[in-house]
Residue frames relative to the residue before (quaternion, step in Angstrom):
aa qw qx qy qz dx dy dz
M 1.0000 0.0000 0.0000 0.0000 0.00 0.00 0.00
L 0.2684 -0.7517 0.5846 0.1450 3.59 -1.08 0.82
V 0.2881 -0.7002 0.6184 0.2104 3.49 -1.27 0.43
V 0.0457 0.7559 -0.6495 0.0682 3.50 -1.05 1.12
G 0.4292 -0.7409 0.4609 0.2334 3.62 -0.73 1.06
A 0.5105 -0.6507 0.4768 0.2976 3.55 -1.05 0.87
T 0.6205 0.5537 -0.3546 0.4275 3.59 1.19 -0.32
Y 0.7168 0.3635 -0.2558 0.5372 3.58 1.27 0.13
P 0.0668 -0.8549 0.5136 0.0300 3.66 0.52 1.11
K 0.6282 0.5194 -0.3709 0.4451 3.61 0.96 -0.71
E 0.6644 0.4632 -0.3177 0.4931 3.61 0.83 -0.86
L 0.5840 0.5555 -0.3917 0.4438 3.69 0.92 -0.65
A 0.6647 0.5112 -0.3176 0.4426 3.57 0.81 -0.98
K 0.6645 0.5029 -0.3038 0.4618 3.65 0.88 -0.90
I 0.6639 0.4971 -0.3099 0.4648 3.55 1.02 -0.82
R 0.6068 0.5676 -0.3547 0.4288 3.54 1.04 -0.72
K 0.6348 0.5512 -0.2976 0.4524 3.52 0.99 -1.05
I 0.7143 0.4499 -0.2933 0.4486 3.64 0.94 -0.83
I 0.7864 0.3923 -0.1887 0.4384 3.62 0.88 -0.91
G 0.4699 -0.6792 0.4767 0.3011 3.61 1.16 -0.01
D 0.8078 -0.3311 0.2393 0.4249 3.47 -1.19 -0.81
M 0.2867 0.7611 -0.5274 0.2456 3.58 1.17 0.46
T 0.4747 -0.6683 0.4984 0.2821 3.60 -1.06 0.70
L 0.1933 -0.7599 0.6162 0.0737 3.59 -0.97 0.95
L 0.3181 -0.6517 0.6620 0.1896 3.48 -1.38 0.62
V 0.0281 -0.8236 0.5647 -0.0440 3.51 -0.55 1.18
P 0.0662 -0.7851 0.6158 -0.0062 3.61 -0.26 1.28
G 0.6331 0.5930 -0.3680 0.3348 3.48 -1.35 0.15
A 0.4987 0.6447 -0.4307 0.3875 3.58 1.31 0.13
G 0.7859 0.3347 -0.2370 0.4628 3.58 -1.12 0.52
V 0.8621 0.0957 -0.0671 0.4931 3.61 -0.64 -1.00
Q 0.6812 0.5110 -0.2590 0.4557 3.57 1.09 -0.74
G 0.5919 -0.6444 0.3208 0.3626 3.46 1.31 -0.12
G 0.4475 0.6928 -0.4556 0.3350 3.54 1.17 0.02
D 0.3137 -0.7494 0.5531 0.1847 3.59 -0.86 1.02
I 0.4410 -0.7307 0.4659 0.2338 3.49 -0.72 1.21
K 0.6356 0.4943 -0.3673 0.4655 3.68 0.73 -0.68
K 0.6999 0.4628 -0.3108 0.4465 3.60 0.65 -0.95
T 0.6363 0.5708 -0.3026 0.4216 3.50 1.04 -0.90
V 0.6776 0.5033 -0.2459 0.4766 3.52 0.96 -1.10
K 0.6759 0.4795 -0.3024 0.4709 3.52 0.83 -1.06
A 0.6882 0.5011 -0.2797 0.4440 3.69 0.94 -0.84
G 0.8242 0.3480 -0.1220 0.4297 3.53 0.90 -0.89
L 0.4586 0.6725 -0.4815 0.3249 3.64 1.11 -0.01
N 0.3626 -0.6933 0.5772 0.2338 3.54 -1.20 0.69
S 0.7811 -0.3913 0.2546 0.4147 3.52 -1.41 -0.14
R 0.7015 0.3865 -0.2809 0.5288 3.62 1.38 -0.27
K 0.5429 -0.6585 0.3757 0.3613 3.58 1.15 0.56
A 0.6125 0.4620 -0.3561 0.5334 3.48 1.20 0.86
G 0.4231 0.7636 -0.4414 0.2077 3.58 -0.98 -0.86
M 0.7163 0.3722 -0.2646 0.5276 3.73 1.06 0.28
I 0.1339 -0.6695 0.7164 0.1433 3.50 -1.34 0.62
I 0.1558 -0.7997 0.5796 0.0186 3.58 -0.29 1.39
N 0.1747 -0.8192 0.5455 0.0279 3.58 -0.61 1.24
S 0.0984 0.7697 -0.6295 0.0401 3.59 -1.10 0.84
S 0.0988 -0.8683 0.4851 0.0323 3.49 0.68 1.22
R 0.7214 0.4446 -0.2748 0.4543 3.64 0.57 -0.97
G 0.6660 0.5427 -0.2983 0.4159 3.49 0.92 -0.89
I 0.7040 0.3973 -0.2439 0.5357 3.50 1.24 -0.48
I 0.6866 0.4768 -0.3232 0.4436 3.66 0.69 -0.91
F 0.7989 0.3697 -0.1840 0.4374 3.62 0.78 -0.74
S 0.4577 0.6633 -0.4385 0.3977 3.54 1.44 0.15
E 0.5892 -0.5700 0.4248 0.3840 3.65 -1.16 0.33
N 0.7718 0.1134 -0.1070 0.6165 3.58 1.10 -0.41
P 0.2794 -0.8119 0.5000 0.1128 3.51 -0.08 1.35
R 0.6315 0.5439 -0.3203 0.4503 3.59 1.00 -0.77
R 0.6736 0.4938 -0.2684 0.4800 3.45 0.90 -1.03
E 0.6347 0.5152 -0.3201 0.4788 3.68 0.93 -0.79
A 0.6665 0.4768 -0.3188 0.4762 3.60 0.88 -0.83
E 0.6409 0.5241 -0.3166 0.4630 3.62 0.99 -0.75
K 0.6541 0.5427 -0.2880 0.4412 3.48 1.00 -0.89
L 0.6512 0.4941 -0.2971 0.4936 3.56 1.17 -0.89
R 0.6395 0.5405 -0.3211 0.4426 3.54 1.00 -0.84
D 0.6585 0.5040 -0.2900 0.4777 3.56 0.96 -0.91
E 0.6622 0.4996 -0.3056 0.4674 3.64 0.96 -0.72
I 0.6085 0.5276 -0.3331 0.4903 3.56 1.04 -0.72
N 0.7035 0.4929 -0.2661 0.4374 3.58 0.82 -1.07
R 0.5942 0.5809 -0.3505 0.4319 3.57 1.16 -0.69
Y 0.7283 0.4080 -0.2324 0.4991 3.58 1.03 -0.88
R 0.5914 0.5915 -0.3937 0.3813 3.64 1.13 -0.20
K 0.5698 0.6284 -0.3376 0.4081 3.58 1.32 -0.31
């Protein structure tokens, strides 16, 4: 597995073209400034999957971590279609 930051969607798209359907760990979403829409569009593989998008601080330090995680999940899934 490779790690590619969500704050670099252009580079993420280039890497995706090189590695094909390999799964990527993608930190930097949320508090660190990674744009979910750009990240998902740049990083999806041929099966509309292939990324583990991480947003630790945005979830852990929120008032309602469960709701924040669900919100992130829903946003990711919205752009996967």
